[in-house]
C-alpha positions in Angstrom: -0.2 0.1 -0.3 1.2 3.4 -0.5 1.8 6.7 1.6 -1.4 7.8 0.6 -3.9 5.2 1.6 -2.2 4.6 4.6 -2.3 7.8 6.4 -5.0 9.8 4.7 -6.9 9.6 8.1 -9.4 12.6 5.9 -11.2 9.6 4.2 -11.5 7.7 7.8 -11.9 11.0 10.3 -14.3 14.2 10.1 -11.2 17.2 10.0 -8.6 14.1 9.2 -5.4 14.3 12.3 -6.0 17.8 12.9 -9.9 16.7 14.1 -11.1 15.5 17.2 -13.1 12.5 15.5 -8.9 10.8 15.6 -8.0 12.3 18.6 -12.1 10.7 20.3 -11.2 7.1 18.6 -7.9 7.3 20.7 -9.1 8.7 23.7 -10.9 6.0 23.5 -9.0 2.6 22.4 -5.9 4.2 25.2 -8.7 3.8 27.8 -9.5 0.3 26.6 -6.3 -2.0 26.9 -6.6 -1.8 30.1 -9.1 -4.0 30.2 -7.4 -6.2 27.1 -4.6 -6.4 29.3 -6.1 -7.9 31.9 -8.5 -10.3 30.0 -5.2 -11.8 28.4 -2.7 -12.2 31.1 -6.5 -13.7 32.8 -6.2 -16.2 30.3 -6.6 -19.7 30.7 -5.5 -22.0 27.6 -7.3 -24.7 29.4 -10.2 -23.4 30.7 -11.2 -21.1 28.0 -10.2 -22.5 24.9 -12.8 -22.9 22.0 -14.4 -26.6 22.0 -13.8 -26.9 18.7 -15.6 -30.2 16.9 -13.4 -33.6 16.9 -12.1 -35.6 13.9 -9.2 -38.0 13.7 -7.5 -35.2 13.5 -8.6 -33.2 16.2 -8.7 -36.3 18.9 -4.6 -36.2 18.3 -4.3 -32.4 18.5 -6.8 -32.9 22.1 -4.3 -36.2 23.3 -1.1 -33.7 22.6 -2.2 -31.4 24.6 -3.8 -33.3 27.1 0.3 -34.3 27.4 1.7 -31.2 27.1 -1.2 -29.3 29.3 -0.4 -32.2 32.2 3.9 -31.9 31.4 3.7 -28.5 32.8 
């Protein structure tokens, strides 16, 4: 991607980089980072991992996952 495509904030936010919209959005994102960070740090692999459909391939991966989890 070229520079104008990557940095043309006028297309996304009213008044571009000098407008209040971009600064409000950045403030929202900045204030959400600690909550996101806490969620990532609290995530437990064994308890929070999604349950995928089982198949021969998945059951092999599940056995490997259980072996690795026990050793940890």
